[in-house]
N, C-alpha and C positions, 0 to 999 in steps of 0.2 A: 504494500500500500504506500502511496505517495503521502508524505507528511510535510507540510509547508509552514514555515514560521517567518513572519515579516519582522523587520526592525528598521530603525532609522527615522521614524516620524518624530514630529515635535512642533514647536512654535518658532516661526521665522517671520521677519518683516518682509513686506513687499519688495521685490527685487533681489531677495536673497536666494540661497540654494540649499537643497537637501539631497541626500542620496539614500534611497530605500534599498534594503537588501531582503532577499527571500531565499532561505536555505531549505533544501529538501533533505530531510534526515531519513527518508524512507527509500523505497525502491526507485531505481532510475530506469528500469526497463520500460520500453514502449512509449516514452514521453515524446510527443510530436510537436508540442508548442507550449510556450510559457508566456504569461502575460500579466499585466497590471490593470485592474479596474478600480474605480472609485465611486463612492456613494456619499452624497451630501444629505443632510437631514431633510426628509420629505421628498426626496428625489429618487429616481431609478438609478440603479447601478449602471455605469457606463464604461465602455472600453477606453482605456488610456493608451496602451501600447502593447504590442505582442511581438514575439520572435519565434520562428519555427526552428525545428531541428536542423534545417538547412541554412539558417542564418538570415532568412528574410524577415524584415521588420515592417510593422504597420503602426501608425500613430493617429490618434484623433486629431482633427483639424485644429482644435483649440490648443494643442500642445506642441504642434510641429514647430521645429526650430528652437524649442525651449527644453524639451525632455528627450532623454536618450535611454533606450533600453539596451542592456547588454547581458552577457552571461559568462560565467567562468565554469567550464565543464569540469575542471579538476576539483573545484570546490563544491560542485553541484549547487551553484548559487546564481540567481538572476538579480540584476540591479536595475534601478530606475534613477537616473541622475536628473534632477529637476532644477533648472536654472530660471532666472527671471520670474520668480514665483509671483502670482497675483492672488488677491483675496478670493477670487472665484475658484482657485485651486483647492480651497479648503474642503476637506472631505476625509472619510475613512478610506484608505487605500488597501486593496486586497490583491494578493498574489494568487494566480491560478495556474494549474498545469493540466494539459489535456493528454490523455493516453489513448493510444489506438492499437487494438489487436485485430486479428482476423474476425473475432466474434463480437467485439463491442468497443464503444468509445465511452470514456469516463472522464469527467472533469473534477478536479480537486481544488479546494480553496483553503487559504490561510485564514488566520483569525482577524486580520486587519490591523492597520496601524494608523493613528490619527495624525493628519497634517493640518496645521492651522496657520494661515497666512494673515498677518495683521497689516493694516494700512499705516 
């Protein structure tokens, strides 16, 4: 089973930076994609960034040019570097992993880490 734990959230002023980390302490078999989502109070969870096993990346339009997703396969860790943060980036950020086998596809989620950006 994949087990994901996020860290690196906190309080930062607008224009500042944070780096989120997501470590997988469980199985690494069959992981096809890793990603970051966020959810603000009263709003739906939305995709922020994703990276496939082949290295292809995708970003939400709202974070393009400011956020960068990367991975360190040796450490089984995925990162989200967040620069030029804005108050609207305030949310709980969740790491997720998608596994794919011949039989099924399963998505795993971390517990979330709070990011708060002040004006």
